[in-house]
SESEBA-560680 format. One record per residue: x, y, z of N, C-alpha, C, O in turn; residue in one letter. Coordinates in steps of 0.2 Angstrom, whole numbers, padded with zeros to 4 digits, always signed. Layout:
REM residues N
XYZXYZXYZXYZA...
***
This chain:
REM residues 240
+0004-0006+0000+0000+0000+0000+0004+0006+0000+0009+0006+0004M+0003+0011-0004+0007+0017-0005+0006+0022+0002+0001+0022+0005A+0011+0025+0004+0011+0029+0009+0006+0035+0008+0006+0038+0003D+0003+0037+0013-0002+0043+0013+0002+0049+0011-0002+0054+0008A+0008+0050+0013+0012+0056+0011+0013+0057+0004+0016+0062+0001T+0012+0051+0000+0013+0051-0007+0008+0053-0012+0008+0052-0018M+0003+0058-0009-0002+0060-0014+0000+0065-0019+0004+0069-0018N-0002+0064-0025+0000+0068-0031-0007+0071-0034-0011+0067-0036V-0007+0078-0034-0013+0081-0036-0012+0082-0044-0007+0084-0047L-0017+0079-0047-0018+0080-0055-0023+0085-0056-0029+0084-0055L-0022+0090-0059-0026+0096-0061-0029+0095-0068-0025+0096-0073V-0035+0094-0069-0038+0093-0075-0041+0099-0078-0046+0101-0075R-0039+0102-0083-0041+0109-0085-0047+0108-0090-0050+0113-0091N-0048+0103-0093-0053+0102-0099-0055+0095-0099-0051+0090-0097A-0062+0093-0100-0064+0087-0100-0060+0082-0104-0060+0076-0102P-0058+0084-0110-0054+0079-0115-0047+0079-0113-0043+0076-0117R-0045+0082-0108-0037+0083-0107-0036+0079-0100-0033+0083-0095S-0038+0073-0100-0037+0069-0093-0030+0067-0092-0025+0068-0097G-0028+0063-0087-0022+0061-0085-0020+0055-0089-0014+0053-0089P-0024+0051-0092-0023+0045-0096-0018+0040-0092-0020+0038-0087G-0013+0038-0095-0009+0033-0092-0005+0035-0086-0001+0031-0083R-0005+0042-0085-0001+0044-0079-0004+0040-0073+0000+0039-0068L-0010+0039-0072-0013+0037-0066-0011+0030-0065-0008+0029-0059V-0011+0025-0069-0008+0018-0067-0001+0018-0066+0002+0015-0062P+0003+0023-0070+0010+0023-0070+0012+0026-0063+0017+0023-0060W+0009+0031-0061+0010+0034-0054+0009+0029-0049+0013+0028-0044L+0003+0025-0049+0002+0020-0044+0007+0015-0044+0009+0012-0039R+0010+0013-0050+0015+0008-0050+0021+0010-0047+0025+0006-0044D+0022+0017-0046+0028+0020-0043+0027+0021-0036+0031+0024-0032E+0021+0019-0033+0020+0019-0026+0017+0026-0024+0016+0028-0018G+0014+0030-0029+0011+0036-0027+0004+0036-0028+0001+0031-0030L+0000+0041-0025-0007+0041-0025-0010+0046-0028-0010+0052-0026V-0012+0045-0035-0015+0051-0039-0022+0053-0036-0026+0049-0035P-0023+0060-0036-0029+0062-0034-0031+0068-0039-0027+0073-0040T-0036+0066-0043-0038+0071-0049-0043+0076-0046-0048+0074-0043E-0042+0082-0048-0047+0087-0047-0048+0092-0053-0043+0093-0057L-0054+0094-0054-0055+0099-0060-0051+0105-0058-0051+0107-0052P-0050+0109-0064-0046+0115-0062-0050+0120-0058-0046+0123-0054G-0056+0120-0058-0060+0125-0054-0060+0123-0047-0061+0128-0043R-0058+0117-0045-0058+0115-0038-0051+0114-0035-0050+0113-0030S-0046+0116-0040-0039+0115-0037-0037+0120-0033-0039+0126-0033A-0033+0119-0028-0031+0124-0023-0025+0128-0026-0023+0127-0031P-0024+0134-0022-0019+0139-0025-0012+0137-0021-0007+0141-0023S-0012+0132-0017-0006+0130-0014-0006+0123-0014-0011+0120-0013D+0000+0120-0013+0001+0112-0013+0000+0109-0007+0002+0103-0006P-0002+0112-0001-0002+0109+0005-0006+0103+0005-0012+0103+0002A-0003+0098+0008-0007+0091+0008-0005+0087+0002-0007+0081+0002G-0001+0089-0002+0001+0085-0008+0009+0085-0008+0012+0089-0007F+0011+0079-0010+0018+0078-0011+0021+0081-0018+0027+0082-0019A+0016+0081-0023+0018+0083-0029+0012+0086-0033+0006+0084-0031A+0013+0089-0038+0007+0092-0042+0009+0091-0050+0014+0091-0052V+0003+0089-0054+0004+0088-0061-0002+0093-0064-0008+0092-0062V+0000+0097-0068-0005+0102-0071-0006+0099-0078-0001+0099-0082L-0012+0098-0080-0013+0095-0087-0015+0100-0092-0015+0106-0091L-0016+0098-0098-0017+0102-0104-0024+0105-0104-0029+0104-0100G-0025+0109-0109-0032+0113-0110-0031+0117-0116-0026+0119-0118G-0037+0119-0120-0037+0122-0126-0037+0130-0125-0041+0133-0129G-0034+0133-0121-0034+0140-0120-0027+0142-0117-0023+0138-0115F-0026+0149-0117-0020+0152-0115-0019+0152-0107-0025+0152-0104L-0013+0152-0104-0013+0151-0097-0015+0158-0093-0015+0158-0087P-0016+0163-0097-0018+0169-0094-0025+0171-0096-0027+0177-0096D-0029+0167-0099-0036+0168-0101-0041+0169-0096-0046+0165-0095A-0039+0173-0091-0043+0173-0085-0051+0175-0085-0055+0173-0082D-0052+0179-0090-0059+0181-0091-0063+0175-0093-0069+0175-0091A-0061+0170-0097-0064+0164-0099-0063+0158-0094-0068+0154-0094D-0058+0158-0091-0056+0153-0086-0054+0156-0080-0048+0157-0078V-0059+0157-0075-0058+0160-0069-0054+0157-0064-0051+0160-0059P-0052+0151-0065-0048+0147-0060-0040+0148-0062-0036+0146-0058W-0039+0151-0067-0032+0151-0069-0027+0155-0064-0022+0153-0063L-0029+0161-0061-0025+0164-0056-0023+0160-0051-0017+0160-0048P-0028+0156-0048-0026+0151-0043-0021+0146-0045-0017+0144-0041A-0022+0143-0051-0017+0138-0054-0010+0141-0055-0006+0138-0054Q-0010+0147-0057-0003+0150-0057+0000+0151-0050+0006+0150-0050R-0005+0153-0046-0002+0153-0039+0000+0146-0036+0006+0146-0033G-0003+0141-0038-0001+0134-0036+0006+0133-0039+0010+0130-0036L+0007+0135-0046+0013+0133-0049+0019+0137-0046+0024+0135-0045A+0017+0144-0044+0022+0148-0041+0024+0145-0034+0030+0145-0032R+0019+0143-0030+0021+0140-0024+0025+0134-0024+0030+0133-0020Q+0024+0129-0029+0028+0123-0030+0035+0125-0032+0039+0122-0029C+0036+0130-0036+0042+0131-0039+0046+0135-0033+0052+0133-0032A+0043+0139-0029+0046+0142-0024+0048+0138-0018+0053+0139-0015A+0044+0133-0017+0045+0129-0011+0048+0122-0012+0048+0118-0008H+0050+0120-0018+0053+0114-0020+0048+0108-0020+0050+0102-0019G+0041+0109-0021+0037+0104-0021+0037+0102-0029+0036+0106-0033V+0038+0095-0030+0039+0093-0037+0032+0095-0041+0027+0093-0039P+0033+0097-0047+0028+0099-0051+0030+0097-0058+0035+0098-0061L+0025+0094-0062+0026+0093-0069+0020+0096-0073+0014+0094-0072L+0021+0101-0077+0016+0105-0081+0017+0102-0088+0022+0101-0091G+0011+0100-0090+0010+0097-0097+0006+0101-0102+0001+0103-0100I+0009+0103-0107+0006+0107-0112+0004+0114-0109+0008+0118-0107C-0003+0115-0108-0005+0121-0105-0002+0121-0098+0000+0127-0096L-0001+0116-0095+0002+0116-0088+0009+0119-0088+0011+0122-0083G+0013+0117-0093+0019+0120-0094+0019+0127-0095+0023+0131-0093A+0014+0129-0099+0013+0137-0100+0011+0140-0094+0013+0146-0093Q+0007+0137-0090+0005+0140-0084+0011+0141-0079+0012+0147-0076V+0015+0136-0079+0022+0137-0075+0026+0142-0078+0029+0146-0074L+0027+0143-0084+0031+0148-0087+0028+0155-0085+0032+0159-0083A+0022+0156-0087+0019+0163-0085+0019+0164-0078+0020+0170-0076V+0018+0159-0074+0017+0160-0066+0024+0163-0063+0024+0166-0058A+0029+0161-0067+0036+0162-0064+0040+0167-0068+0046+0167-0068T+0036+0171-0072+0040+0176-0076+0041+0176-0083+0044+0180-0086G+0039+0170-0086+0040+0169-0093+0034+0172-0097+0030+0175-0094G+0034+0170-0104+0029+0173-0108+0026+0167-0113+0030+0163-0115A+0020+0167-0114+0017+0163-0119+0013+0167-0125+0010+0172-0123V+0014+0165-0131+0011+0168-0136+0006+0164-0140+0008+0158-0142T+0000+0166-0141-0005+0162-0144-0004+0162-0152-0002+0166-0155G-0006+0156-0154-0005+0155-0162+0001+0157-0164+0002+0161-0169A+0007+0155-0161+0013+0157-0163+0017+0151-0167+0017+0146-0165H+0020+0153-0172+0024+0148-0176+0020+0143-0179+0014+0144-0181G+0023+0137-0180+0019+0132-0184+0016+0127-0179+0020+0125-0174R+0010+0125-0179+0007+0121-0175+0010+0114-0175+0013+0112-0180P+0010+0110-0169+0013+0104-0169+0007+0099-0168+0003+0100-0163E+0006+0094-0172+0001+0089-0171+0003+0082-0172+0008+0081-0177R+0001+0077-0168+0003+0070-0169+0010+0069-0166+0013+0072-0162G+0014+0064-0169+0020+0062-0167+0025+0067-0170+0026+0068-0176S+0029+0070-0165+0035+0075-0167+0041+0073-0163+0041+0069-0158C+0047+0075-0166+0053+0073-0163+0055+0079-0158+0056+0084-0160T+0057+0077-0152+0060+0082-0147+0067+0080-0146+0069+0074-0146V+0071+0085-0146+0079+0084-0145+0081+0087-0138+0079+0093-0137V+0085+0084-0134+0087+0086-0128+0093+0091-0130+0096+0091-0134R+0093+0097-0125+0098+0101-0125+0104+0099-0121+0103+0095-0116R+0110+0102-0121+0115+0100-0117+0114+0100-0110+0116+0096-0105P+0110+0105-0108+0108+0107-0101+0104+0101-0098+0104+0100-0092E+0101+0096-0102+0097+0091-0099+0102+0085-0097+0099+0080-0094A+0108+0085-0098+0112+0079-0097+0112+0077-0089+0112+0071-0088A+0111+0082-0085+0111+0081-0078+0104+0082-0075+0103+0082-0068R+0099+0083-0079+0092+0084-0076+0089+0078-0074+0089+0073-0077D+0086+0078-0068+0083+0072-0065+0077+0070-0069+0076+0064-0070P+0073+0074-0072+0067+0072-0076+0069+0068-0082+0066+0063-0084L+0074+0071-0086+0076+0068-0092+0082+0063-0092+0085+0061-0097L+0084+0061-0086+0089+0056-0085+0087+0049-0089+0082+0047-0088A+0092+0047-0093+0091+0041-0096+0086+0041-0103+0085+0036-0106G+0084+0047-0104+0080+0048-0110+0085+0049-0116+0090+0053-0115V+0083+0047-0122+0088+0047-0128+0089+0055-0130+0085+0059-0128P+0094+0056-0134+0095+0063-0136+0090+0065-0140+0088+0071-0140E+0086+0061-0144+0080+0063-0148+0075+0058-0147+0077+0052-0146S+0069+0060-0147+0064+0055-0145+0057+0057-0148+0056+0063-0148F+0052+0053-0150+0046+0055-0152+0041+0056-0146+0041+0052-0141P+0036+0061-0147+0031+0062-0143+0025+0064-0146+0025+0066-0152V+0019+0064-0143+0013+0066-0145+0012+0074-0144+0014+0076-0138I+0011+0078-0149+0010+0085-0148+0003+0087-0151+0000+0084-0155Q+0000+0092-0148-0006+0095-0150-0007+0102-0148-0011+0103-0143N-0003+0107-0151-0003+0114-0149-0002+0119-0154+0001+0117-0159H-0004+0125-0153-0003+0130-0158+0000+0136-0154+0003+0141-0157R+0000+0136-0148+0003+0142-0143+0009+0139-0141+0011+0133-0140D+0014+0144-0140+0021+0142-0138+0023+0147-0132+0021+0152-0131Q+0028+0144-0128+0031+0148-0123+0037+0152-0127+0041+0149-0131I+0036+0158-0127+0041+0162-0131+0046+0166-0127+0051+0169-0130T+0046+0165-0120+0051+0168-0116+0051+0164-0110+0046+0163-0106A+0057+0161-0108+0057+0157-0102+0058+0161-0096+0060+0167-0096L+0055+0159-0090+0056+0163-0084+0063+0164-0082+0068+0160-0084P+0065+0169-0079+0072+0171-0077+0075+0165-0073+0072+0162-0068P+0081+0163-0075+0084+0158-0071+0082+0151-0073+0085+0146-0071G+0077+0150-0077+0075+0143-0079+0080+0140-0084+0084+0143-0087A+0080+0133-0083+0085+0129-0087+0081+0126-0093+0076+0123-0092V+0083+0128-0099+0080+0126-0105+0083+0119-0107+0089+0118-0108H+0078+0114-0107+0080+0107-0107+0079+0103-0114+0083+0099-0116L+0075+0105-0118+0073+0102-0124+0070+0106-0129+0067+0111-0127A+0070+0105-0136+0067+0109-0141+0065+0104-0146+0066+0098-0146R+0061+0107-0151+0060+0103-0157+0061+0108-0163+0062+0114-0162S+0060+0106-0169+0061+0110-0175+0056+0116-0176+0058+0121-0178A+0050+0115-0173+0045+0120-0174+0043+0123-0167+0039+0128-0167D+0046+0121-0162+0044+0124-0155+0051+0124-0151+0052+0119-0148C+0054+0130-0150+0061+0130-0147+0060+0127-0140+0065+0124-0137P+0055+0129-0136+0054+0127-0129+0050+0121-0128+0043+0122-0129V+0053+0115-0128+0049+0109-0127+0049+0106-0120+0045+0103-0117Q+0054+0108-0116+0055+0106-0109+0060+0111-0105+0064+0114-0108A+0058+0113-0099+0062+0117-0095+0061+0116-0088+0056+0112-0086F+0065+0118-0084+0065+0117-0076+0065+0124-0073+0069+0128-0075R+0061+0125-0068+0061+0131-0064+0063+0129-0057+0060+0125-0054V+0069+0132-0054+0071+0129-0048+0074+0122-0048+0076+0120-0053G+0073+0119-0043+0075+0112-0042+0070+0106-0045+0072+0101-0047E+0064+0108-0044+0059+0102-0045+0053+0104-0049+0048+0100-0048R+0053+0110-0052+0047+0111-0056+0048+0111-0064+0052+0115-0066A+0045+0107-0067+0046+0106-0074+0040+0107-0078+0034+0106-0076W+0041+0110-0084+0036+0110-0089+0038+0107-0096+0044+0107-0098G+0033+0103-0099+0035+0099-0105+0029+0101-0110+0023+0101-0108V+0031+0103-0116+0025+0105-0120+0022+0099-0123+0016+0100-0126Q+0025+0094-0123+0022+0088-0126+0018+0084-0121+0017+0086-0116F+0015+0078-0124+0010+0074-0120+0012+0067-0118+0011+0063-0122H+0016+0066-0112+0018+0060-0110+0012+0055-0108+0013+0049-0107P+0006+0059-0106+0001+0055-0103-0004+0051-0108-0008+0047-0106E-0002+0053-0115-0007+0049-0120-0002+0046-0125+0004+0048-0126V-0005+0041-0128-0002+0037-0133-0005+0038-0140-0009+0042-0141G-0003+0034-0145-0005+0035-0152-0012+0034-0153-0016+0037-0157A-0015+0030-0148-0022+0029-0149-0027+0035-0148-0032+0035-0150E-0024+0040-0145-0028+0047-0143-0029+0050-0150-0035+0053-0150R-0026+0049-0155-0027+0052-0162-0033+0050-0165-0036+0053-0169L-0036+0044-0163-0042+0041-0165-0048+0046-0164-0053+0046-0168A-0047+0050-0159-0053+0054-0157-0052+0061-0161-0057+0065-0160D-0047+0062-0164-0046+0069-0167-0051+0070-0173-0052+0065-0177W-0053+0076-0174-0058+0078-0180-0055+0078-0186-0051+0083-0188D-0056+0073-0191-0053+0073-0197-0054+0079-0202-0050+0081-0205E-0061+0081-0201-0063+0086-0205-0059+0093-0203-0057+0097-0208A-0059+0094-0197-0056+0100-0194-0048+0100-0196-0046+0105-0198A-0045+0094-0196-0038+0094-0198-0037+0095-0205-0032+0098-0207L-0042+0092-0209-0041+0093-0216-0042+0100-0218-0038+0103-0223A-0046+0104-0215-0047+0111-0216-0040+0115-0215-0039+0120-0218E-0036+0112-0210-0030+0115-0209-0024+0112-0213-0018+0114-0212S-0026+0108-0218-0021+0105-0222-0017+0099-0219-0012+0097-0222G-0020+0096-0214-0017+0091-0211-0021+0084-0212-0027+0084-0212V-0017+0079-0214-0020+0072-0216-0020+0068-0209-0015+0066-0207D-0026+0067-0207-0027+0063-0200-0024+0056-0201-0021+0054-0196A-0025+0053-0207-0023+0046-0207-0016+0046-0207-0013+0041-0204V-0012+0050-0210-0005+0050-0210-0002+0052-0203+0003+0049-0201A-0006+0056-0200-0004+0057-0193-0004+0051-0188+0000+0049-0185L-0010+0047-0189-0011+0041-0185-0006+0036-0187-0003+0032-0183R-0004+0035-0193+0001+0030-0196+0007+0032-0193+0011+0027-0190T+0010+0038-0193+0016+0040-0190+0016+0039-0183+0021+0037-0180A+0011+0041-0179+0011+0040-0172+0011+0033-0170+0014+0031-0165A+0007+0029-0173+0007+0022-0172+0014+0019-0172+0016+0014-0168T+0018+0020-0178+0024+0018-0179+0029+0020-0173+0034+0016-0171A+0028+0026-0171+0033+0029-0166+0031+0027-0159+0035+0028-0154A+0025+0024-0158+0022+0023-0151+0027+0018-0146+0027+0020-0141E+0030+0013-0149+0034+0009-0144+0039+0013-0141+0040+0013-0135P+0043+0017-0145+0048+0021-0142+0045+0027-0138+0048+0029-0132T+0040+0030-0140+0037+0036-0137+0034+0033-0130+0035+0037-0125A+0032+0027-0130+0029+0025-0123+0035+0023-0118+0034+0025-0112R+0040+0021-0121+0046+0019-0116+0049+0026-0113+0050+0026-0107R+0049+0031-0118+0051+0037-0115+0047+0040-0110+0049+0043-0105V+0040+0040-0112+0035+0043-0107+0035+0039-0100+0035+0042-0095A+0036+0033-0101+0036+0029-0094+0043+0031-0090+0042+0031-0084R+0048+0032-0094+0054+0034-0090+0053+0041-0087+0056+0042-0081R+0050+0045-0090+0049+0052-0088+0045+0051-0081+0046+0055-0076L+0040+0047-0081+0036+0047-0075+0039+0043-0070+0039+0045-0064V+0043+0038-0071+0048+0035-0066+0052+0040-0063+0053+0040-0057A+0055+0044-0067+0060+0049-0065+0057+0054-0060+0059+0056-0055N+0051+0057-0063+0047+0061-0059+0045+0058-0052+0046+0061-0047F+0043+0052-0052+0041+0049-0046+0047+0048-0041+0046+0049-0035A+0053+0047-0044+0059+0047-0040+0060+0053-0036+0062+0054-0030Q+0059+0059-0040+0060+0065-0037+0055+0066-0031+0057+0069-0026V+0049+0064-0032+0044+0065-0027+0046+0061-0021+0046+0064-0015V+0048+0055-0022+0050+0051-0016+0056+0054-0012+0056+0054-0006R+0061+0056-0016+0067+0059-0013+0065+0066-0010+0069+0068-0005D+0060+0069-0012+0058+0076-0009+0054+0076-0003+0055+0080+0002S+0050+0070-0002+0046+0070+0004+0049+0071+0011+0047+0074+0015V+0055+0067+0012+0058+0068+0019+0061+0075+0020+0063+0076+0026P+0061+0079+0015+0064+0086+0016+0060+0091+0020+0058+0096+0017L+0057+0089+0026+0053+0093+0030+0046+0093+0028+0042+0097+0031G+0044+0089+0023+0037+0090+0021+0033+0084+0024+0027+0084+0023R
***
């Protein structure tokens, strides 16, 4: 049975942006995932050993339309300031960036859809989250907004051809990743073919490429989760 101090808060910002395979993987690592909708998430991490901020189809400062975003940015700031392990995914990464002094630009650059290749930067060599991850690896992407300025002091960890900021760290234990380790190639089955076609994207080709890359992408995602879980386990005795 997992220790009660190993509770991990999963913040779900949109109905279709759930935690996916993170839940069983975190449980396999001895952690206790607790999912809350964004509107119910706290503004500080008290009572949790770690936090995961999930994706959503809006900007991280769209407060007029998404009234819980100020609290979520506060949650990200508290985690980064106090060394509570945090993993921000897609929108969650953008929330972390904006909350700690970075910038996000909507509809910036070329959208990334389906399986894309991410490349580690030299700074990732000693990073705990990316330990053991290949120099380049496939991931699932689905975004058109980008982090265009990293927070002061942030460590830039990974990039892709169309999106310079794919992974970064703020402080010792707060990470943002623009890609989606929580989902596999099967997620593309739900994507709207007509909408993609209007954007000049071939949904069948996307699915074929993602399926071919899935074995490697899954291994990388599983390693990231294991690495994050190790950070969580290591951080709990530090006065928490």
